[in-house]
C-alpha positions, 0 to 999 in steps of 0.5 A: 500500500505504501509503495502505491502511495509513493508512486501516486505522489511521484505521478502527481508531482510530475504532472504539476511540474509538466504543467508548470513548465508548459505555462512558462513556455507559453508565457515566454512565447506570448510574452504574457503571464496569465494570472488565472493560469498561475492561480489554477496551478497554485490551487492544484499544487495545494490540493495535491499536497493535501490529498497525498498527505491525507493518504499518507496519514491514513496509511500510517493510521492503518499501518499502526492500527494495532499500536493506535487501537491497543497501544504499544504493549498490545503490539508487543504482545501480538509479536511475542505471541506470534499473532499476525493480521492480514486484510484483503479487499472485495477482490481478495487482494491483500491490502495490509499486513501487520507488524509480525510479517514486517518483522519476518520480512513477509510482504504480499501486499497487492497479491491475491490471497489465494495466490499466496496461500491456496490453503485458505480457499476453504477458510474464505469460502466458509467450509472450514473454521481453521487451516494451517500453512507453513511459511518459511519453515514456520507453521501458522494456524489461520482463522477468519474474522466472520464480520470482516475481511481479516485473516488471523495468523497464529504461529504454532510452530512450537506446538507442532514440533512438540506434538511431533516429539510427543507422537514419536514417543507414544507407546507401541506394544508388539508381539513376534511369534515364529510360525510352525516352530514347535512342529519344525523342531519336535523331531530334531535332536537337541543340538539341531533344535538349538541351531535352528532356534539360534539361526531364525532368532538372530535376524529378529534380534538384529532387526529389533536392535537396528530399530531400537526395539526392546525385545523380551522372550516369552517362550521358545517361539514368542517375544514381547516387543516394546517400542515407540511410534518413531521406531514403529514407523521406521519398521513400516518404512522398511516394509518389515523386511525381517519377514523375508530375512527369516523366510530365507534363513528357514529355506536354507535350513530346510524348515518351514518356520516363518514370522508373524508380528502384531502391533497395537498403539494409539492408547495409554491404557496398556491392558487395551493394547495387550488385548489388541496385540493378542487378537492381532496375533491370532488374526495374523496366524489364522490368515496363514502367518508370515505377515504383520497385523497392526492397528491403531485404536479406533482404526481399521487393521492393516496387514503387511507381508503374507507372501508365502503359502499357509503351512499346516499349523494344527496339531492333533491335540488341537484337533481333538480339543476342538472336536470335543468342544464341538461335540459338547455344543451339539449335545447341549443344543436343541437342534443344529442348522448348518449354513454355507456360503453363497454359490455353494461348491462341493467343499461347502455342501460336502463338509455340511453333509459330514457335519450333518451326519455327526449331529445326527449321531447324537440324535439332534434334528439337523438342517442344511441351508442349501436352497438359498444363495445359489449352487455351482452348476456341477454340484447342482447336477451331482445333487440332482443325480443323487436326489433320492438318496440325499433326501433320505439322509439330509434336510435341505432348506431355505434361509427363511425355513431355517429362521423358523427353526431357530430356537434359544438352544439352536447351534448354527455351524458355518461351513467353508466360510467365516464372514456373514456377508458371504453366508447363505444364512445371514438372517439366521446368523444375526439371530443365533445365540451359539455359532461355530465356524469351521473354515480353511480360508485366510481369516478376514479382518471382520466376520460380522458375528460373535462365534462361540467356537472358531476353527479356521485353519488356512493351512488345510486344503479344504473344509472337508479335510477339517471335518474328516479329521474331526470325525474320529475324535467326536465319535466312532459311531458317525455313519458316513455313507459311500455317497457322502464320502464321495462328495467330500472327496470331490470337495477336496479334489476341487479345492486342491485343483486336483491335488496340485496346490495346498496339499500336505500329509494331512490332506492325503491322510484325510483322502485315504480315510474317505477312500476307506469310507467308500469314496468312489473316485470314478464317480467324482471324476464323472461329476467334474467332467465338462459339458461340450458347451463348457469346453467351448466357452473355456477354449474361447475365453482362453484364446482371448487371454492377454499376457503381461509381465511377471507371468500374469495372464488376464482373460476378459469376457464381456459378451456373455455371463459366466458362472463363478465356477466356470470362471475359476475353471478357466483360470485353472486351465490358463495356469497349466500353460508354461510361464504362467504364474497367475491367471485372472478371469474377469466376466459378468458373473450374474445380473448386475454383477461382475467379478474376478476369479484368480489362480496362482501357482504359489509364487504370486499371492493372488489373495493379496491382490484380490484383497486390494479390490475388496475380495479375498481367498487363498494365496493360490486361489482368490476372487472378488465380485462387485455389484453393478461393476463393469468388466472393463473397469475391473480390468483397469483396477486389476492392473493397478492392483497387480502393479502395486503388488509387484512394487511392494514385493520388489521393495520387500526383496530389496530390503531383504 
C-alpha cells in the first residue's frame, strides 16, 4: 500500500511540474503571464499536497492500527505471541499486513490471497473454521474474522514440533511369534533344535536392535516387543523386511518356520493394547502367518507381508480339543442348522453333509441351508443325480425355513466360510445365540458375528479335510455313507485343483480315510467332467487371454455371463500353460454383477491382490465380485492392483 502511495505522489508531482513548465513556455512565447493560469496551478499544487498527505496519514493510521487501537504493549504482545493480521479487499487482494510479517520480512501486499496461500480457499469460502500453512519453515494456524475481511495468523510452530516429539514417543506394544516352530523342531535332536532356534532368532534380534526395539522372550517361539511410534514407523518404512530375512534363513535350513508380528498403539491404557496385540496375533496366524497385523485404536487393521503359502499349523491335540468342544455344543443344543456360503461348491455342501451326519449321531434334528444363495452348476447336477438318496439322509432348506427353526438352544455351524456377508444364512446368523465356524480360508479382518467356537485353519486344503479329521475324535459311531464320502472327496479334489496346490500329509491322510469310507473316485471324476458347451466357452475365453509381465495372464469376457465356477475353471486351465504364474478371469458373473476369479501357482499371492479390490481367498486361489461393476473397469483396477503388488514385493526383496 505504501509503495502505491509513493508512486501516486511521484505521478502527481510530475504532472504539476509538466504543467508548470508548459505555462512558462507559453508565457515566454506570448510574452504574457496569465494570472488565472498561475492561480489554477497554485490551487492544484495545494490540493495535491493535501490529498497525498491525507493518504499518507491514513496509511500510517492503518499501518499502526494495532499500536493506535491497543497501544504499544498490545503490539508487543501480538509479536511475542506470534499473532499476525492480514486484510484483503472485495477482490481478495491483500491490502495490509501487520507488524509480525514486517518483522519476518513477509510482504504480499497487492497479491491475491489465494495466490499466496491456496490453503485458505476453504477458510474464505466458509467450509472450514481453521487451516494451517507453513511459511518459511514456520507453521501458522489461520482463522477468519466472520464480520470482516481479516485473516488471523497464529504461529504454532512450537506446538507442532512438540506434538511431533510427543507422537514419536507414544507407546507401541508388539508381539513376534515364529510360525510352525514347535512342529519344525519336535523331531530334531537337541543340538539341531538349538541351531535352528539360534539361526531364525538372530535376524529378529538384529532387526529389533537396528530399530531400537526392546525385545523380551516369552517362550521358545514368542517375544514381547516394546517400542515407540518413531521406531514403529521406521519398521513400516522398511516394509518389515525381517519377514523375508527369516523366510530365507528357514529355506536354507530346510524348515518351514516363518514370522508373524502384531502391533497395537494409539492408547495409554496398556491392558487395551495387550488385548489388541493378542487378537492381532491370532488374526495374523489364522490368515496363514508370515505377515504383520497392526492397528491403531479406533482404526481399521492393516496387514503387511503374507507372501508365502499357509503351512499346516494344527496339531492333533488341537484337533481333538476342538472336536470335543464341538461335540459338547451339539449335545447341549436343541437342534443344529448348518449354513454355507453363497454359490455353494462341493467343499461347502460336502463338509455340511459330514457335519450333518455327526449331529445326527447324537440324535439332534439337523438342517442344511442349501436352497438359498445359489449352487455351482456341477454340484447342482451331482445333487440332482443323487436326489433320492440325499433326501433320505439330509434336510435341505431355505434361509427363511431355517429362521423358523431357530430356537434359544439352536447351534448354527458355518461351513467353508467365516464372514456373514458371504453366508447363505445371514438372517439366521444375526439371530443365533451359539455359532461355530469351521473354515480353511485366510481369516478376514471382520466376520460380522460373535462365534462361540472358531476353527479356521488356512493351512488345510479344504473344509472337508477339517471335518474328516474331526470325525474320529467326536465319535466312532458317525455313519458316513459311500455317497457322502464321495462328495467330500470331490470337495477336496476341487479345492486342491486336483491335488496340485495346498496339499500336505494331512490332506492325503484325510483322502485315504474317505477312500476307506467308500469314496468312489470314478464317480467324482464323472461329476467334474465338462459339458461340450463348457469346453467351448473355456477354449474361447482362453484364446482371448492377454499376457503381461511377471507371468500374469488376464482373460476378459464381456459378451456373455459366466458362472463363478466356470470362471475359476478357466483360470485353472490358463495356469497349466508354461510361464504362467497367475491367471485372472474377469466376466459378468450374474445380473448386475461382475467379478474376478484368480489362480496362482504359489509364487504370486493372488489373495493379496484380490484383497486390494475388496475380495479375498487363498494365496493360490482368490476372487472378488462387485455389484453393478463393469468388466472393463475391473480390468483397469486389476492392473493397478497387480502393479502395486509387484512394487511392494520388489521393495520387500530389496530390503531383504
